PANU-941748 format. One record per residue: x, y, z of N, C-alpha, C in turn. Coordinates in pm, whole numbers, padded with zeros to 5 digits, always signed. Each point is the difference from the previous one (the first is absolute). Layout:
REM residues N
XYZXYZXYZ;...
REM end
This chain:
REM residues 331
-01205-05308-00500-00146+00008-00007-00042+00146+00002;-00092+00039-00087-00050+00136-00004-00071+00031+00131;+00033+00112+00065-00069+00035+00126-00150+00019-00022;-00075-00037+00102-00145+00016-00001-00038+00097+00112;-00084+00098-00033-00039+00103+00094-00151+00014+00004;-00050+00081+00093-00145+00017+00020-00038+00145-00018;-00110+00023-00072-00064+00130-00007-00131-00007+00076;-00018+00091+00096-00120-00001+00082-00070+00135-00010;-00133-00004+00007-00081+00122+00000-00074+00018+00131;+00035-00080+00102-00074+00000+00126-00150-00006-00029;-00046-00107-00068-00140-00007-00043-00097-00005+00117;-00108+00077-00016-00108+00003+00100-00116-00080-00058;-00035-00108+00065-00104-00088-00052-00136+00038+00054;-00104-00038-00073-00137+00022+00047-00017-00062+00138;-00062+00076+00091-00021-00048+00136+00120+00019+00090;+00108+00059-00054+00120+00021+00079+00025+00150+00015;+00124+00038+00036+00033+00139+00028+00146+00025-00034;+00040+00128-00015+00142+00028-00020+00087-00053+00113;-00049+00008+00123+00079-00052+00112+00033-00148-00019;-00100-00078-00043+00025-00142-00023+00089-00019-00121;-00015+00086-00101+00085-00009-00117+00147+00019+00038;+00026+00094+00091+00138+00024+00042+00054-00119+00081;-00085-00060+00081+00043-00120+00073+00033-00113-00097;-00085-00018-00101+00025-00103-00102+00129+00030-00076;+00020+00127-00032+00120+00043-00073+00126-00038+00077;+00004+00034+00127+00119-00028+00080+00022-00151+00016;-00109-00074+00019+00013-00145+00012+00058-00060-00127;-00049+00046-00116+00054-00051-00126+00147+00036-00014;+00036+00125+00033+00139+00041-00012+00091-00083+00090;-00045-00028+00120+00082-00080+00093+00019-00142-00052;-00105-00057-00057+00015-00133-00060+00091+00007-00122;-00019+00102-00084+00083+00015-00120+00147+00013+00036;+00027+00067+00111+00136+00015+00051+00063-00136+00026;-00078-00091+00055+00050-00134+00032+00002-00091-00122;-00096+00020-00089-00011-00089-00116+00109+00024-00104;+00064+00116+00002+00108+00026-00095-00032+00099-00109;-00112+00070+00008-00028+00106-00097+00104+00110+00014;+00034+00062-00111+00109+00098-00003-00045+00140+00044;-00113+00045-00049-00053+00133+00032-00148-00009+00035;-00044+00102+00072-00142+00016+00031-00033+00146-00028;-00071+00024-00110-00031+00137-00042-00148+00031+00020;-00027+00124+00034-00136+00052+00015-00022+00111-00100;-00123+00008-00052-00031+00094-00107-00092+00112+00047;+00030+00122-00044-00081+00117+00035-00125+00008-00087;-00116-00002+00064-00128+00026-00066-00082+00089+00092;-00092+00075-00060-00083+00092+00079-00147-00015-00039;-00087+00023+00098-00145+00000-00021-00050-00133-00057;+00060-00109+00045-00041-00133-00044-00033-00082+00125;-00128-00028+00024-00040-00067+00125+00064-00136+00022;+00045-00065-00108+00057-00133+00015+00151-00001+00014;+00064+00118+00002+00146+00008+00009+00035+00098+00111;+00075-00048+00100+00029+00082+00119+00142+00051+00004;+00072-00005-00112+00143+00035+00001+00027+00143-00046;-00091+00092+00027+00017+00139-00042+00122+00064+00065;+00015-00018+00131+00115+00057+00072+00116-00099-00009;+00055-00012-00120+00092-00110-00032+00123-00002+00090;+00064+00115+00021+00122+00002+00079-00026-00039+00145;-00119+00034+00052-00034-00039+00137-00007-00152+00011;-00064-00063-00097-00014-00146+00004+00134-00069-00023;+00085+00059-00083+00133-00057-00021+00076-00006+00132;-00009+00106+00078+00065+00001+00130-00057-00106+00093;-00133-00016-00005-00066-00100+00085+00047-00140-00037;+00005-00029-00131+00041-00133-00045+00148-00023+00029;+00083+00099-00028+00144-00016+00025+00027-00024+00148;-00077+00069+00086+00019-00017+00143-00045-00136+00051;-00087-00065-00076-00052-00131+00042+00067-00116-00068;+00103+00026-00081+00072-00105-00070+00150+00017+00026;+00079-00096-00046+00143+00005+00032+00092+00000-00121;-00039-00065-00109+00090-00020-00113-00049+00061-00130;-00126-00017-00030-00056+00033-00130+00011+00150-00028;+00027+00034-00124+00002+00141-00041-00145+00049-00007;-00022+00124+00038-00135+00057+00003+00002+00132-00076;-00101+00022-00083+00003+00122-00079-00132+00034-00063;+00005+00095-00092-00120+00053-00065-00007-00050-00143;-00118-00043-00037-00019-00044-00137-00126+00057-00061;-00015+00131+00000+00103+00093+00042-00061+00119+00072;+00088+00097+00026-00043+00134+00037-00028+00077-00129;-00117+00062-00010-00035+00075-00119+00057+00142+00014;+00116+00020-00057+00078+00120+00027-00073+00131-00031;-00081+00009-00104-00070+00127-00025-00096+00041+00112;-00035-00092+00090-00085+00036+00113+00079+00064+00115;+00133+00001-00008+00084+00040+00112+00112+00092-00046;+00057+00073+00092+00122+00074-00032+00119-00095+00012;+00097+00010-00090+00118-00087+00008+00071+00010+00134;+00006+00118+00059+00068+00015+00129-00069-00082+00108;-00134+00006+00005-00072-00076+00102+00021-00150-00017;+00000-00048-00123+00023-00143-00024+00141-00038+00043;+00098+00085-00033+00138-00028+00041+00011-00005+00152;-00068+00091+00070+00003+00000+00147-00064-00126+00056;-00115-00038-00057-00069-00119+00049+00085-00125-00018;+00056-00017-00120+00075-00123-00026+00141+00007+00056;+00053+00121+00018+00124+00012+00075-00019-00041+00145;-00117+00036+00055-00032-00042+00137-00014-00151+00008;-00076-00058-00094-00018-00145+00000+00132-00073-00014;+00086+00049-00090+00128-00066-00023+00094+00017+00119;-00019+00107+00078+00079+00018+00122-00045-00097+00108;-00131-00023+00006-00054-00093+00099+00028-00145-00036;-00004-00031-00131+00014-00138-00047+00105-00004-00111;+00128+00012+00035+00106+00010-00101+00002-00119-00096;+00022+00031-00128+00017-00101-00105-00123-00088-00020;-00119+00050+00040-00121-00080-00018-00112+00076-00070;+00020+00127-00033-00108+00084-00052+00020+00028-00149;-00108-00017-00078-00001+00032-00143-00100+00113-00024;+00032+00083-00098-00090+00108-00040-00035-00016-00147;-00119-00055-00028-00050-00009-00135-00089+00120-00029;+00019+00063-00117-00070+00122-00036-00089-00021-00121;-00125+00052+00009-00092-00004-00112-00039+00140-00042;-00051+00011-00123-00037+00131-00057-00149+00026+00004;-00081-00106+00017-00146+00016+00000-00046+00051+00136;-00124+00051+00010-00049+00048+00129-00040-00111+00096;-00028-00120-00053-00045-00109+00085-00142+00019+00049;-00081+00072-00078-00136+00029+00043-00080+00059-00115;-00120+00051+00030-00086+00064-00098+00034+00149-00010;-00063+00068-00099+00032+00140-00025-00037+00091+00116;-00115-00022+00059-00043+00086+00111+00095-00012+00118;+00042-00123+00030+00091-00019+00112+00138+00054-00033;+00041-00013-00126+00129+00057-00041+00001+00151+00025;-00113+00065-00027-00008+00144+00029+00011+00025+00150;-00064-00085+00079+00005+00017+00145+00141-00018+00054;+00082-00079-00071+00140-00017+00040+00085+00122-00033;-00053+00090-00083+00052+00134-00025+00121+00006-00092;+00096-00088+00015+00122+00015-00079-00009-00058-00139;-00085-00100-00022+00011-00081-00120-00010+00078-00130;-00099+00086-00013-00022+00068-00127+00108+00103-00031;+00075+00040+00100+00108+00095-00023+00133-00069-00030;+00012-00128+00036+00133-00059-00003+00011-00130-00078;-00109-00054-00055+00010-00128-00070+00097+00009-00118;-00001+00112-00071+00090+00016-00114+00143+00026+00043;+00020+00027+00128+00133+00027+00053+00064-00124+00061;-00059-00117-00027+00048-00123+00064+00151-00021-00017;+00057+00009-00120+00145-00022-00011+00081+00098+00085;-00043+00126+00002+00071+00099+00082-00016-00030+00148;-00121-00045+00039-00022-00035+00141+00085-00120+00042;+00015-00098-00089+00084-00115+00032+00145+00046+00019;+00047+00085-00089+00136+00052+00014+00019+00075+00130;-00099+00082+00035+00009+00074+00125+00004-00095+00119;-00084-00102-00003-00004-00097+00109+00134-00074+00013;+00055-00043-00112+00129-00068+00003+00109+00091+00059;-00009+00128-00033+00099+00096+00051-00002+00005+00152;-00118-00009+00060-00010+00008+00147+00065-00119+00069;+00016-00113-00072+00067-00115+00059+00152+00004-00019;+00049+00094-00078+00144+00014-00018+00064+00060+00125;+00130-00020+00019+00068+00063+00114-00020+00151-00002;-00027+00056+00114-00025+00144+00011+00128+00077-00031;-00014+00103-00084+00114+00081-00040+00010+00127+00084;+00120+00053+00020+00014+00126+00073-00083+00111-00064;-00075+00069+00082-00083+00108-00050-00131-00043-00064;-00033-00129+00005-00125-00047-00059-00117+00061+00074;-00085+00073-00072-00105+00078+00065-00111-00086+00056;-00035-00109-00071-00110-00086+00042+00052-00143+00006;-00020-00065+00111+00042-00139+00012-00107-00080+00072;-00004-00130-00029-00092-00091+00066+00065-00050+00128;-00068+00023+00111+00053-00041+00131-00105-00083+00073;+00023-00136+00010+00109-00074-00062-00028-00027-00148;+00100-00042-00070-00012-00028-00143+00130+00021-00073;+00064+00115+00025+00125+00029-00068+00107-00103+00031;+00057-00058-00105+00105-00099+00016-00047-00139+00033;-00130-00023+00001-00054-00133+00030-00033-00070-00132;+00060-00114-00028-00018-00066-00131-00130-00078-00009;-00112+00070-00008-00129-00067-00017-00015-00045-00145;-00020-00129-00027-00022-00044-00138-00129+00060-00056;+00009+00063-00115-00115+00063-00065-00031-00075-00128;-00127-00040-00014-00050-00069-00118-00099+00091-00072;-00013-00020-00131-00110+00060-00074-00099-00110-00035;-00128+00030+00020-00109-00093-00029-00082+00053-00116;-00062-00089-00074-00085+00047-00108-00074-00111-00069;-00094+00041-00085-00076-00094-00082+00003+00044-00147;+00096+00087-00033+00013+00050-00138+00147+00014-00033;+00028+00055-00117+00138+00017-00042+00067+00119+00067;-00080+00093+00055+00056+00124+00057+00100-00032+00110;-00043-00075+00102+00089-00028+00113+00113-00095-00039;-00026-00088-00096+00107-00088-00047+00111+00082-00063;-00039+00097-00082+00098+00087-00065+00075+00085+00101;-00074+00053+00098+00063+00085+00101+00094-00081+00090;-00043-00119+00041+00086-00085+00083+00128-00037-00073;-00010-00027-00129+00119-00031-00080+00093+00119-00007;-00056+00119-00023+00082+00120-00015+00069+00038+00131;-00068-00025+00113+00054+00039+00130+00080-00110+00067;+00002-00118-00060+00075-00111+00059-00058-00049+00130;-00133-00020+00001-00071-00044+00120-00067-00134-00025;-00023-00079+00104-00078-00124-00016-00143+00033-00037;-00065-00092-00069-00132+00024-00057-00094-00114+00035;-00120+00035+00045-00104-00100+00030-00121+00030-00086;-00047-00101-00073-00114+00017-00090-00126-00057+00062;-00111+00075-00009-00126-00038+00064-00079-00098-00086;+00064-00110-00033-00064-00098-00088-00114-00074+00067;-00016+00014+00131-00107-00070+00070-00137+00060-00027;-00004+00125-00053-00131+00056-00034+00001+00075-00133;+00117+00019-00062+00006+00073-00128+00113-00058-00084;-00018-00121-00052+00112-00070-00063+00024+00033-00147;-00083+00084-00061+00005+00016-00146+00138+00040-00052;+00067+00094+00067+00128+00050-00050+00120-00068+00064;-00022-00110+00070+00107-00062+00078+00121-00037-00085;-00020-00074-00105+00113-00047-00079+00077+00116-00062;-00074+00097-00054+00066+00114-00063+00076+00084+00103;-00062+00021+00116+00065+00080+00104+00127-00069+00050;-00007-00130+00018+00115-00076+00048+00115+00006-00100;-00033-00016-00128+00103+00004-00104+00063+00138-00009;-00083+00103+00007+00050+00138-00007+00092+00029+00118;-00043-00039+00120+00080+00026+00119+00137-00066-00010;+00002-00125-00041+00127-00072-00009+00089+00054-00112;-00061+00038-00110+00078+00049-00114+00063+00136+00028;-00076+00088+00064+00044+00139+00016+00063+00030+00135;+00017-00101+00084+00051+00024+00136+00139+00062-00003;+00016+00103+00084+00130+00066+00016+00047-00023+00145;+00114-00061+00018+00049-00023+00136+00014+00130+00078;-00025-00009+00131+00009+00116+00087+00073-00039+00127;+00023+00097+00087+00062-00031+00128-00090-00090+00084;-00129+00006-00025-00094-00081+00077-00013-00142-00054;+00018-00019-00130-00025-00131-00061+00086-00014-00126;+00077-00108-00005+00092-00019-00111-00061-00074-00118;-00103-00080+00026-00063-00079-00107-00151+00003+00021;-00079-00015-00105-00146+00006+00017-00051-00106+00095;-00100+00037+00078-00062-00093+00094-00151+00023-00008;-00071-00100-00050-00144+00014-00024-00079-00100+00082;-00107+00049+00061-00091-00085+00076-00137+00005-00066;-00062-00117-00012-00134-00011-00056-00096-00051+00106;-00121+00055-00001-00101-00038+00099-00106-00088-00065;-00053-00093+00078-00108-00086-00050-00085-00046+00119;-00122-00035-00031-00093-00052+00100+00019-00151+00012;+00010-00047+00122+00018-00144+00023-00096-00042+00111;-00086-00096-00031-00094-00053+00099+00018-00152+00002;+00035-00052+00117+00029-00144+00014-00084-00057+00114;-00052-00119-00021-00067-00075+00106+00021-00148-00029;-00074-00083+00067+00018-00144-00019-00059-00050-00131;-00083+00081-00066-00059-00044-00126-00018+00118-00094;+00000-00027-00128-00022+00106-00098-00139+00061+00016;-00099-00083+00027-00137+00051+00014-00010+00099+00115;+00062-00032+00113-00006+00091+00114+00079+00128-00027;+00113-00011-00068+00078+00119-00033-00078+00093-00093;-00069-00058-00098-00082+00081-00088-00113+00070+00075;-00055-00069+00098-00105+00061+00081+00057+00115+00082;+00116-00019+00061+00064+00107+00078+00031+00121-00088;+00039-00025-00123+00038+00107-00093-00119+00087-00040;-00122-00052+00016-00117+00079-00039-00016+00126+00084;+00058+00005+00118-00006+00124+00079+00071+00113-00072;+00117-00029-00053+00075+00102-00073-00069+00035-00131;-00056-00098-00066-00072+00026-00124-00120+00091+00025;-00074-00029+00106-00114+00086+00034+00044+00142+00031;+00110+00012+00074+00049+00133+00038+00035+00082-00123;+00059-00064-00101+00033+00071-00124-00125+00045-00072;-00100-00088-00007-00125+00037-00065-00067+00116+00074;-00004-00008+00131-00063+00106+00079+00071+00134-00020;+00131-00003-00010+00075+00122-00024-00035+00059-00135;-00011-00083-00101-00032+00049-00134-00147+00041-00012;-00083-00053+00087-00140+00045+00003-00017+00132+00076;+00110+00046+00059-00007+00123+00079-00056-00020+00138;+00003-00125+00048-00052-00031+00133+00105-00076+00082;+00118+00061+00020+00102-00071+00078-00046-00021+00143;+00035-00112+00055-00038-00032+00138+00104-00088+00062;-00035-00060+00111+00091-00092+00068+00009-00131-00079;+00104-00077+00029+00023-00124-00075-00115-00096+00027;-00070-00043-00105-00118-00086+00020+00036-00146+00024;-00094-00070+00061+00017-00144+00019+00003-00070-00136;+00066-00114-00010+00007-00071-00128-00135-00055-00042;-00012-00023-00129-00122-00055-00058+00026-00140-00053;-00101-00085+00010+00012-00134-00058-00005+00005-00151;-00071+00100-00054-00013+00011-00146+00012+00148-00038;+00118+00041-00042+00025+00139-00037-00080+00041-00123;-00040-00098-00081-00073+00032-00123-00135+00065+00028;-00053-00021+00120-00128+00063+00034+00018+00146+00040;+00125+00045+00014+00027+00133+00051+00028+00103-00110;+00078-00039-00100+00045+00100-00097-00066-00016-00136;+00004+00109-00076-00045-00001-00139+00117-00042-00089;-00030-00048-00123+00109-00047-00087+00110+00103-00022;-00036+00127-00020+00103+00101-00023+00081+00026+00127;-00063-00014+00116+00074+00016+00126+00098-00116+00019;-00045-00119-00032+00087-00117+00011+00123+00016-00089;-00021+00045-00123+00112+00018-00093+00099+00103+00052;-00052+00110+00055+00088+00104+00052+00081-00046+00120;-00065-00072+00090+00071-00048+00120+00103-00106-00038;-00037-00090-00089+00095-00104-00039+00122+00059-00069;-00020+00109-00073+00115+00067-00062+00086+00068+00105;-00064+00070+00094+00075+00071+00104+00076-00096+00090;-00061-00115+00028+00060-00097+00092+00063-00118-00075;+00048+00028-00120+00056-00108-00081+00123-00063+00065;+00074+00080+00076+00118-00053+00070-00042-00053+00136;-00073-00109-00002-00050-00064+00121+00022-00150-00010;+00040-00060+00111+00018-00144+00007-00088-00051+00113;-00097-00083-00034-00101-00043+00095-00010-00152-00007;+00025-00068+00112-00008-00145-00003+00054-00063+00126;+00031-00128-00009+00063-00068+00113+00151+00024-00007;+00074-00055+00095+00143+00029+00009+00076-00040-00125;-00030-00115-00054+00071-00045-00120-00029+00090-00119;-00127+00040-00016-00036+00088-00111+00065+00137+00015;+00006+00049+00121+00061+00131+00023+00151-00006-00023;+00063-00106+00045+00144-00017-00026+00027+00002-00149;-00081-00074-00074+00017-00004-00146-00022+00138-00060;-00103+00072+00050-00029+00133-00053+00110+00100+00030;+00055-00006+00120+00109+00091+00037+00123-00025-00087;+00032-00126-00021+00114-00034-00085-00020+00051-00142;-00120-00022-00054-00028+00044-00137+00009+00152-00011;-00053+00071+00098+00005+00147+00000+00145+00048+00008;+00077-00061+00089+00139+00040+00017+00082-00030-00125;-00023-00115-00062+00076-00036-00119-00035+00088-00119;-00126+00041-00007-00041+00082-00114+00053+00143+00011;-00009+00060+00120+00029+00142+00014+00136+00029+00062;+00062-00099+00063+00131+00014+00061+00011+00120+00094;-00093+00016+00093+00015+00109+00096+00113-00029+00098;+00054+00105+00059+00100-00018+00104-00066-00035+00133;-00128+00032+00012-00075-00027+00122-00149-00004-00036;-00078-00074+00077-00145-00004-00020-00068+00040+00130;-00108+00076-00014-00077+00044+00116-00143-00050-00016;-00049-00070+00101-00132-00061-00010-00100+00073+00089;-00122+00006-00049-00111+00063+00072-00115-00097+00008;-00084+00014+00103-00117-00087+00014-00102+00069+00092;-00105+00054-00059-00107+00059+00080-00105-00108+00028;+00024-00074+00105-00086-00112+00036-00084+00040+00121;-00127-00033-00002-00095+00045+00102+00031-00055+00139;+00026-00127+00007+00023-00065+00130+00147+00012+00039;+00032+00062+00115+00141+00019+00038+00078-00131+00011;-00063-00104+00051+00070-00128+00013+00033-00059-00137;-00095+00011-00093+00024-00049-00136+00108+00083-00069;+00003+00128+00031+00102+00089-00057+00139-00040+00050;+00011-00020+00129+00127-00046+00056+00044-00131-00065;-00092-00093-00009+00031-00131-00056+00043+00010-00146;-00063+00091-00074+00035+00018-00140+00144+00047-00016;+00039+00100+00078+00138+00049-00008+00100-00105+00048;-00038-00078+00100+00088-00106+00047+00022-00106-00108;-00110-00043-00061+00010-00102-00105+00075+00053-00122;-00017+00129-00032+00071+00057-00115+00150-00006+00022;+00045+00038+00119+00144-00005+00028+00050-00144+00004;-00078-00090+00058+00042-00140+00002+00015-00055-00142;-00095+00036-00085+00006-00046-00140+00124+00055-00070;+00030+00127+00024+00114+00062-00063+00132-00058+00052;+00006-00028+00129+00122-00059+00057+00022-00143-00052;-00108-00073-00019+00013-00135-00057+00058+00009-00141;-00047+00097-00077+00052+00021-00135+00148+00034+00005;+00036+00090+00093+00141+00040+00012+00090-00115+00040;-00051-00085+00089+00077-00116+00044+00020-00100-00114;-00107-00017-00078+00008-00094-00111+00093+00049-00109;
REM end
């Protein structure tokens, strides 16, 4: 059975707070640990009131410390915002505290708007240096050599799995050339998914880190007891996308009974295209959708996301998604 994993943004809902978002995050991770999810990844974003996962490595440590089995990692750390040495030190520390459970997914985008990218200071100087920065970062995880002037402490000699993330052909091509696992952001930018996946598999070069291509695809999954209720829950994410494109990002809004009263036709078309890799329905419908997605794209792993307003409904959605997938695997 293809492993199923979770992507979380530590969503902050209207009327709530980052503190509550972190409590919800840990509760979900602890349940996911028991339910059988393979990984729990957190994504770096900045200056977004509805996403509290800016200090990604800090939250990874919090989640890893509160769970026992599940792998915990970044989906991803936006490397141009950081120095490779600092990232190696952070994840070397995490991997020392939680051996064989930490993943480092790397992205090339700033994870924010232009003004905030400037405030992060590094991005405009280093975005074009992404391949070199990845190489430098990988070097810090290699065994320390005699006379090595700069080393990551901890980090040197610690086998932290490094992934490349992307929504275009750039990271697919780079992951193939470097022999690294690849995760595609199909949950919000699916246009180049098929081409990127084909390119990655075709051009993959085995490395000491990975002998054969390994690709993970992300998708939105919302499950409840009925299709109508799942569609209603999904309107929170749809609204959030519209608000972001209107230039008014905010906290995750409550669901709407009728989303058609909220968006304009061109906004609806844009959101439906961005969220095309979404499965919304009851358990049977979601099981069918997951099978169809897996059979069509043949990923080595799938990562599901769900920005649902109500924490209890969010927990239930992830529980039902895993139950549906396990029933499929058993059958």
